[in-house]
N, C-alpha and C positions, 0 to 999 in steps of 0.2 A: 601736813600730810604724813609725817613720818609717825606721828602718834598714832595714826588710823593703820599705818604698815605694820608697826610694832603690835599694835592690838589684834589684827589680822592674822600675823605671823604666830603669836602665842596660840591663838586658835588653831593654827596647822599643827602646833608642836602637842597642844593637848591632844588633838585628833590622833596623832601618830602614838605618843605615850599611852593612851588607853586602849587602842585596838590591838588584841592579841595576833589577828591575823596579819596585821602591818607588821609587827615585830618579826613573825615567821617569815615572811616574804624577804623584810630586810636584812636579818641575820640567818636564817636556817639556808635558803637558797644559795647564796655566796658560800657559804660553809660546805655544802655539799659536791658544789664545784670544785673547791679547795681539796677536798678528801676525796672525792671519786675520780674527777678528771686529772687532779695533781698527782695521784697516784699511778695513772696509767704508765707514766715513764718511770716508774722506780726501779725496774729491771735493766733499763737501758746502760751500756756500758758508760762509765765515767768519762773515757776518752770522748766518747759521740757528745754527752752533754756538754763537757767543756769546750769542745770545738766549735759548737752550733749556739749552745745556750749560754756560753760563759759563766756557768755556775756547775757545781755537782748537783743540785738539788733542783728539780723541775718546780717543785712546789714553790721555793724562792722564786724562780723565774715566773713563774705564773701570779704571785700574789699581787703584785701591782697592775697586771693587765685584769685580772679579775676585778679589784677595786674598780678602775677604770670602767669596765664593763656595768658594773653595778650602778656607777653614777648615771648611765644611760637609762638603765632599767628603772630607777627610782625617779628620773625625769618624768617618766609616763605618769606618776601618782601625782605632780602637780597638774596635769591637765584632766585627769579623772578627778580630782577634787574639785576642779572648776564645774566639771560637768555635774557631777552631783549636787553642787550648792544650786545650779540652774534647776535641776530637776526638783529639789525639795523646797525650792522658793526661798533659800537662805540668801541668794545673789539679789533677788528682786528688793528684799528688805533693805540691804546693804547700799543698793543704788539710788533709793529713794532719800539717802542722807546725802550730805555734801562731799561724802568720798568720792575721791578721782577714782575711775576706774582702774588706771595706772596704779594705784596703791593695791587694789585687788590683784592685779597681776604680779606685783614685785612680792606680795607675801605669799603668794603660790609658789613662784620662784624659790625664794629664800627657805620656803618649807622643803621642797624637794630636795634643793642642796643639800640641808642639814640632814635630812634621812640618809643621805648616801653618806655624810661624814661620821654618823654613827658607826657605821659599819669597820671604820679604819682600826680603832682599838681592838674591837672584837677579834676582826682577822688577824691582826698581827699577834695577839695572844693565841687565838687558835694555830696560827703556824709555828708560833713558839713551843706549843703542846706537842706537835707533829715532829718536832726535831729541827727544826729550820734554823740556820744561825744565820744572823744577820751583819753585814759589814757597813754599821750605821755612821751618817755623817748627819750632825744635828742642825747643821745648818741647811744642808741638801734637805733633810727631812722636812723641816719648816718650808721650804720654797716649795717642797712637793705638794704638800698639803694646802698651800696657796694656790697652786697649779689646780689641784682637784676641785677647790671651791670654785674656781672658774670653769672648769669642765662641769660642773654640776649646774653651775648657772646658765651655760649654754645650753645645755640639754633641755633643762627644765623651760626654759623659755621657748626652746625651739617646737618642744611638744603643746606647750600652752598655746603657742601661735599657730599652730597648724589644726587644732580643736577650739578655737576661741568661739567660732559661731555655730558649734556642735552642741547640741543636749543629748546625743545617742551616746548612751552608756557602754556600748561597744565600740566607740569609736578610738578611744586611747588603746585598747587592746590591739586593735586591727592597726593602726598606725604602728604599734611599737612592734608587732610582728614583722611589719614591711620593712622597719629601718634597723632595728637591733641586729638581727644575725647579719644583713650584709655589712654594717658596721663593725660587727665583733670579728668576722672571720677576714676581713680586707685590713685589718691592723696587725699589730705585732703584740697582741696582747696575748695570746695562746702560743704562737708560734714565731720563730726569729724571720727577720725579713727575707734571709737568704734561701727560705725554701719556698719563696713566691717566684710564679712566672713574672716576667717584665711589665707584663698590662696590670697586674694586681700591684705591683712594687709602686706603680704610679697612683693608684688609688691610696694604697697604704700612705703615701707621701702627704695628702691632703686631711687623713683623717685624725680628728682630735685623740681618738683613743691610743693612736701611735705614740703621739707625743706625751701624754700622760703616762701610759704604761713605761716608756724610755726614761722618763724624769724620775719614776718611782724605784725602777731598778738601779739606777744611778744613786739614789738615795738609801736604798734599804741593801742592796745587795753588792753593787761594785765600791761603793764608798766614794763615789767621786761627785763633784759638784754639778748640778744640773746644766744642760746646755742651754745658753741665754736665749737663742732662737726658739728652742721648744717652749720655754717659759712666755715667751713674748707670743708665740703662736695661741696659748692656751688663754693668756690674758685678753688677746684680741678675738679670739673666738667667743669666750663669755661676754665681754663687751658689747661686741656687735650684736648678737642676739638679746641681749638684754634692751639696748637702744631701741632696737626694731620692735622687740616686743611691747614696750612701751609706748611707742608710737601706734602699733596696731590695737593694742587694748584700749586706748582712748578714744580710737575712732570706731572701733568694730565690736566691742564687748557688748553684749546685751544680755537681758534676763532671761530671754527664751532663743 
């Protein structure tokens, strides 16, 4: 089974690297957020930023949050790729072989997660070019990347599960619009938890983006080791949705 997963995963990578529009979506869109939205607080008083954001540079604060949000966005592409394979008949050709349905699902999920990881070095370099200085902890950085892997696996699995019975090319985009914005603005990716009303703080406490953003800030901005509870939450989130996706795909994935 692993040979088939690897072969299908390589196909996902080839599709990513060969598509100029995919690169534009994966790389340019987060950079635009970083440059334009990140600059929106450039005139804020230093004392205000230090008091509420615990950093002098809002771009440094937003960077881990934006990368976490991007993991949600690229998760949509795993379900979009699955819908395209149904519409163009590729999935039917794969399913007549001894390949397990869960192998197809795993390849899509790993492809979506990898697209998100590709953004990390690009965004870090862009932040340095914008004058951001990091307080790096190497061990914390590695642990944060591991957390991002599980975040990407979780959201790629979730999107694929939701659209596993659909061959409508509009479905991934519609689901994305319904999920992405509530998740983004109910997390601490863009603003600190202190700004939230009490009901939004409750939602934020169960939002995986919040945990990934906070772990990233510990690794990049504050130089602190990541909170173990946060890491365990991300690992559990990715693992649960991955297992659920394997079960659902083996039972419900069809060519049409």
